[in-house]
N, C-alpha and C positions, 0 to 999 in steps of 0.2 A: 516196764519203762517209765521212767521219773516223771512224775506230773508236775514238779519244781520249772520255773522258767530257766532256760538255757543260758549259760553266761555270755557278758557280751563279747557279741562278733564271735562268737564260737561256739563249736559242740560241747566243748569240754574247757574245765580250768587249766591255767597253764602258768602254775606256781613254779618261780625261778630258782627257789632254792634248793643247792645242793644238799646231800647227803651222804652217810656212809664213807666208802672210800673215796669217792670223789670229791667229797667234801675237803676230806684230809688232803687229798693231792692238790685242790685249787689252792687250800692254807698255805701249803708248803711253797706254792708258786707265788702266792700273793707277797710273801715276806722279800721278795728280791725284786717288786713292782716298785714303781714311781709312786708317790702316794698322792692321793688328792682329798683334801679335808672337806667334810660335807656340812651342809647346815641342817639343824633340826628338823627344819620341812623335809630336806633334801633325803635324810636318814628314815622320816616315817615313809616317804615315796617308796624307798628301797627295799622296806620291810614289809609294803603292801605288796609291789611287784615279786616280792619272794613267796608270799602267801597266795597269789593269783588274784588279789582283790582287784587288781587292774587288768586282768585279763582282757584282752588279747595281746597288751602291749609285751615286747621282749627287752624293752630296756629305757632309756632317753631321748626324746624327739629330737630329731634334726632339725633343720630351718624351713624347710618345706613343711612340715607336718606342724611345727611351732607357728607358721604365719596360719596355714590353713584352720588350725584351731582359733588362733586368737581372732581371727577375720570372720570365718564363717562356722567355727564348731565342726569343722571336719577335716580330719587327717587327709594326707594326701592319696591313699589309699580308698579313698570315701567313707571310713569309718567315722562315726558321730562319736566326738570327744569335745566337751564343753571346755576344758581347763588344760592349759600346756603342763606337760609332764617334764619338766627340764631339770639340768644339772649345769652349774655355772663354777668358774674357777678364773682366777687371776695368774694361773700359772702361764708363763709365755713358753714354756718349753714343750709343752706335752702337745704333741699334733697327731694328725687323723692317721691311723697304721699302728699307733702306741696299744699296748696294753697298761692298764693302771691299777692300783689297787684304791677302793674308795674307803674312807676312815672319817669314823665319826668324830665330830670335832666336839663332843661332850665327854665320850670315855675312852676314845684313842683307839677303839677296836675295830678292825679290818672288818667292814659289813658286806663288800662285795667287790668283783673283779668286772671291769669293763673295757671291751675291744672297743677302741676310741674309731668311730668310722665317719666322725667330721667335728670341726671345730670354728665356730661361726660368732658372729656379734648381733645382738637384738637392740632395736627400738625399744626401750623399758619404757619409756611413756607411752609409746603407743600399744605395749600389752596391757599396761594398766587403766588406760583410757577404756580398750576394748571389754575387757576382762572384770575388772574392778569400776568401771564407769567414773572414775575420778582419777586423777593424779597427786592428791593431795598425799603428802606423806605422813598425816596423822592418823589416816587411815590404816590399821595395821597391816593387811596385805599388801598395799601399796608399798607401804615401808620394807616388806620382805622382798619385793621385787627388785626395788631400787638399790637394797644392800647387794644384790648379788654382785658375782664376779663381773670382769670384763669380758669373757666370753662363754658359750656355751659348748658344752661337751654332748655329743650323741653318740650313741653306740648301746649294743645289746650288753646285757650285764648277767654274770650268775652271782646268784646271793649266798652268803656265808655265814650270815646272823639273822637272828630273830629279833634281836634290837634287845633283849631281856625281858620283852613283854610276858611273855608267859612265866618267867621265873617272878617276876615283879605282881601280876595279878593273878596268877593259877588259872581257875576255871573260867573267870571272869573273860580272860582274852579267849578269842575264839579265830580260827581261822574259816576261810569259805566253805573250804571242803568239812569241817566240822560241823558248821552250821546245817549245810546241806543235809549231812547225815542225821542231824539232830532233828530236821523237819521230816525227813523221809520215816525215819524210827517213827515219830508221832503221827504219821499219815497227814500231814498238813500239805495242800496243795495252794492254798493261798495265805499269804503272810504280809502282815504291812511291817514294813521299818519305821521305828521312831528315833530320830536322829536326835542327841541330846548333849551339851555342854556343860548342863545345869543340874542341878537335883530336880526332881519332878514335882511340882506344886498341884493343886486343885485343876489348874487349867490344862496341865499336861497330860493330870490321871484321866481328865474326862476326854481328851483327845484320843489315849489309847483304847478308854471302854468303847469309845464310837466305832473304833477299827477293831475291834475283838466281837462286835456285833455281825460284822459284816466279813469279816475273814477268818479262815480256821484259827490263826494265831497273830500274836504281835511280838516282834523281836526289838525289844528296848535297846539301842544300839548308842553307846556313850565314847565319846572320844576320850581316847587314850593317850594320845599325843598332845604336843604344847599347844599351851593356851596362851591367856595373857593375864597381866598382872592382876590381882583381884579375882579371878575367877577361882571357884571352889575345888581341890583336888581329885583326882578319879576316884581314890579310896573314900574317901567320905561322900561323894557323891553315890558311889555304888553302895555304900551303906545305908543311905538315906533312900534311894529306889528299892532296896531289898526289903527295907522295912514298912516300904509303902506297897508292895506288891504282896506281903505276908499278910498284912492286915486288908487290903482291901480288893485285892484280885483272887479271882477263881483260879484254883490250880489247874496246871496243863493249857494255860491259855497264854501265857508270857515266857518270851527268853529273855533272860538279860544277860548283855554280852558286851564287849568293847572291841576298838578298832584302833591301828596305830597312828593314823595320819595326823599331822596339826592341821586346825583350823587355818583356812586362808581368809575366812571372813568375807568371801566374794558374792555374799547374796545369791541373786536369782541364777548366776552361774554355778555356783556350788550347791545349789539346790539339783542342779540336772547332773553335777559328778555324785552327789548322795546318792541319785538313783539309778545311777549307772553302775557304781560299786555293789549297791544293796541287791543289783541283779545277779553280780557276782555270786554274793552270798546267799542268793536262792530266793530272794523277797519278790513279790508281786506286786506289792505296792510300796510307794514313801509318802508319810504322813508329813503334808505340807502346810504348816500353819501361818499365822501372821510373823513377817518379816523373818521367813527362815534364812539362818547363818547372815544374818545382817548384823549390824555396829552403825552405833549411832542414828544419824537420820541420811545415809547414802542411799538408802534404797526405799520405796513405797513398800507399805506394809503388806502389798498382795504382788507385788513384782515376781515372786517366785511363784507364784499360781499360773499369773500370764505366760511367764517363759515356756512354760508347757505345752501352751498353746501355738507357740511359735517355732517350735521345731518340728521337723517330717514327723507323719504318724508312725514311721518305723524304725525312729532313731533310737527309740529305747523300748523294750519289753514289760518293761518295768513301769508303772504308771504312778501319776500325783494322786494321791487321795486329797484333795484340797479340802481344808476346813477354817472357816471363820474365825476370828477372834472370839476366844470364849472366855469366861468370867464367872462369878455367883453373882445372882441377881437377887436384892432383899424382896422385891414384890414377886417375882416369880418363885421363890422360894427353894432355888437350886441352881444347878450350873444351867447357863445358855451360851448362845452365841448370840453376833450381830443378825443372823438370820431368823432366830426364834424369839429375841425377847425386844419387845415392844418401848421396852420403858427407856428414861434417860439415866444419864451416866450419873446422876445423884444417887440412883438406886444399884449401881454395880461397884463390885471390890475389884477396883484396879491398881496393881501397883507394878512399878516399874522395876526391872532387875538392879539398879541404881539405889531404888528406895528400899528393896528387901534387903540387899547388903549393908545397907545402913543401920538398918532397924537390927539386924544380927549382931552388925559390930558394937552397937550400942546397948546390947543387951535386952532389947524389947522383945515382948511375945508378937507372933505373927498371927494376926487374923485367922480365925478358924476356917472362915469361908476362902480364906487365899491357901492355907497351907494345913494339911493335916496334922494335929497335934505332935503323932509319933516321928512325924519328919520333923519339924521345927525343934525337936528335943536333939536330934542328931545334929543338925546344924548350929544350935545353940552349944551344945559341946563344943563343937570344932572351934567357933568363934570365942568362947570363953580361953581356949587354949592359945590362942594366937597373942603374939607380943604386942606389947603396946604401939611400939615403932611401926610392925608389920601392919596393924587396924589403922593407922593413918595412911599409909599406902594405900589400903584396899577404897577407904573414902575418898581417895584423892585419885582413884584410878581414873584416867583419861577418856575411858572408850565404853560406852554401855551397849553391850552385845545382847542382842535379843535371842 
């Protein structure tokens, strides 16, 4: 019997992707269906549904589920879910009872077929205020919701594509079934997931090593879906992390992998979603640091810690591993946190993401107390290859993601 945490709300993973003859038959059917174009965020959700990352969902949420999740983080059947998983359209013709093909707006590829069970309108401002705690369109998550179509479509889906993630990222891209098999093979029972959309600097390394001390292993789990302007591409990020692991971690304690979602930048609510789908990947814990999944100053630095204390104890099996703000302290002579370091800010090396990007863009060296030199070299090589006009865009990027 497996020692791993069970999938969310289920005894087994529920991937919605077809294969073999079933896939070929559904692809042929899809050619003759009405086409609905999906956004990058929706495409990531489809791929996640396909690989079982959103177990036990069977498709996109209807209005009752949408409202329950927005208001109470609970679906109509009582299942805990922190952020609505929805699909939108401006198509006036499609109706409940129709079968449609869902097509990538980026590649034109047919991603899935959908049996439409419901077509409904939502109060977008209400969703944004409840989920993102703001209706300001400067917030990238709010901008995504406000740009959605006039209607939401609900219904079960059959996933026909992996979105090219496996082909693009190779072994870095792993499904929940693959990570669970990896953990089982290693004999790991307790695994902490480390969520990242950035390269790992000394503070991130410290967080992962704290988790290694108390768990069997750590999965460094990178965003492979859409980010925002100025963020470092997944390939560069992966190389920088691999360099760090090779030089500063014990073998067979870390798994580096990636997942296909776009960031929503929903702060505390997204931290809950991160824990939920890491449960499906087999992780018993989620490392939650300062301002997890935040952007600018929309959330307090430890709102993502506190929200785990506000949900029912049985909402998630995967638990938060809460760690305070970490940094290098000159007087301590090493890495420390607000809980362990009694010294002043003058003794601490604290750099914002915006400051780091500016230093790299300007070709400056990062302090050794902030970033391992091997990691800095990977990032410096990337920034050196960026065209001048792109460097200006990075410097002027409007959001500071944590």
